[in-house]
N, C-alpha and C positions, 0 to 999 in steps of 0.2 A: 729374539734376534733371527732365528731361523725363519719365522713367519714373515719378518720384515724383508729378508732376502728373497723369500718365495714371492711375496707381493711385488717387490721390485722387478723380478723376472717376469711375472705375469703381466704387469703393466707395460713393460718393455715389449713383450711379444704381441700383446693385444693392440698396441698403438702403432705398430710398424707401418700400417697403411694410412694412418691418419696424421702421423707426426710429420711436420714440414721437413723436407730433405734439403738442407742448405747447400748441398754439394751435388745437385742433380747432374750438372755438366760432367763432373768427374766420373760419376756412376756410368754415364753413357759412354765415356771414353774406355772404361774397363770392359764394358760390353763389346765395344769396337775392337779392342785388343783380342778378346776371347774369340770373337767371330773371325777376325783375320787369321788367328792361329789355326782355327779349325779348317779354314778354307785354303790357306797357303803354307801352314807349318812354320810361319815366321811370327815372332813376337814383336809386332809393331802396329801402329794405328793405321787405318785406311782413311778415316774421316776425322781428323783432329781440328777443332776450332781454333787452336792456338798457332801462332806464327812459328814457335819453336816446339818440337815434340816433347812430351812428357817422358822422363826417363823412368821406365818401369822394369823391375826385375822379373825374370821368367817365373820364379816360383809361385808368386801370387796369381799370375795369369793362368798357369797350369791348374792351380787349385780352383780358381773361379770358373774356368772352362769346364772342369769336371763337375763342379757343383751345378752349373747352369744346364749341363747335359742331363743331369738327373731330374731337373725341373724345367723342361724346355718351354712349357706354356705359362710359366709364372713370371710376370714382369717384375715381381719383387724378389726374385731369387737371390740377387746379390745382397739385398738388404737382409734377407733371412740368413745368409752366410755370415754377414757381419754380426747379427744378433747372436749367432752361435759362438762367435769369437768373444762377444761381450759376456756370455754366460761362462765361458771357459776362463775369462779373465778373473771372475769372482773366485774360482777355484784356485787359480795361481796366486792371487793376492792373499787368500787364506793361507796357502802353503808358505809363501814368503814370510808373512807375519808370524806364522807359527814357529819359524826358525828363530825369531827374536823374542817372542813372548808366549803366554799361555793361550789356550783355545778361546777363552773369553775375549781377549784382545783381538785375536784373529777373526772371530765371528763379528765383533763390533766393527772392525775395519771393512769386512766384506759387506756388512749391512749399510755402512756409510756410503760405500761405492754403489750399492744397489739402489740407493735413494737419491743418487746424484743425477740431475737432469742432463749434465754433459755426458755421462756414461750412456744414457739412453740415446742422446742425439748422435754420438759417434757410432753407436751400435746400429744406427739406421742409415749411415752414409752410403754403404754399398761399395766401399773401396778399402784400401789396405790398412787404414789407421788403427782400427781396433786390434787387428791381428799382429801388427807391429808391436803394439803395447803388450800383447800376450807374450811375444818372443822376448822382449826386453826384460819383463818381470820374471819370466821363466829362467833367463840367464842369471838374473840377480839371485833367485832362489837356489839355483844349482851352485852358484859361487859360495853362498852362505853354507850350504851343506858340505861342499868341498873343503871349505875352511875348517868346519867343525870336525870332519873326519880325516883331515889332512890327505885328501884324495886327489891325486893328479888327474886321474881318469875323469872325475866329475868336473874338475877345472877345465880340462880340454873340452868336455861336453858343453860347458857353459860358453866357451869361446866359439864352438861350432854353432850353437844356437844364435849367437850374435851374428855370425857369418850368414846364417840362413835369413836372419832379419834383414840384412843388407840386400840379399838376393830377392827378398819380397818387395822391397822398394829402396833402391840405393839412396843414401843420405844426400841432401842438397849439395854438400861439398864435393861428393863424387861426381854428381852431374855437372857442377861448375868446372871441375878439372877436365872432365871429358870434353866439355864445350871449348875450353881454352886450348886444349891440345889439338882439337880438330879444326881450330880456326874460327869457331863461333858460327858455323853454318846452321841452317834451319831445316835440314832434311834428315829424317831418322834412317839409320841403317843398322841391320842386325850384324853384330860382330861377336864371335865367340858365344859366351853364355849370357850376355846382357845387352840391353839396348844402349847404343852410343849415339853421339851426334857427330855428323860429318859436314864438311863444307859443301 
């Protein structure tokens, strides 16, 4: 099982430049957000192809900007960052499953994920999706441990992780409410700690 997981990680990493990226437009938008933040200090797009701006949380933009600063000449830097999230997801899935069953079941679960083509595809998108999954399953794992130990501190930590997930990319419902409150405009404006929509 460990060899299967290792093989899945190897194939994921080696195929990052050859695997079709079905979300190339969104990847470019993340680069745009990162570039705009470096130049202006504001988390908003400068060149968005959409009529209505995408609602992005600050946390992922900060992380993506820091990562791309470390690899300024690598056009695949954001995909590498997503692959890192994919590898971390394997660890988190093992941890969550281990709270419910023995190590054999946990390793089997991780191996099934490592051989899933969708896991490889999402690990190559170059946007928030894989990291949001890491945060969600981390919160699930912390909740299970909190329940076992009857620990309020771990329960609060699980809630904080969910909050950080929303700051990485607000759920669609949050974006819809922001748009309705603002009157449904199509211009992005930075307000507080997150991107909102204004008329």
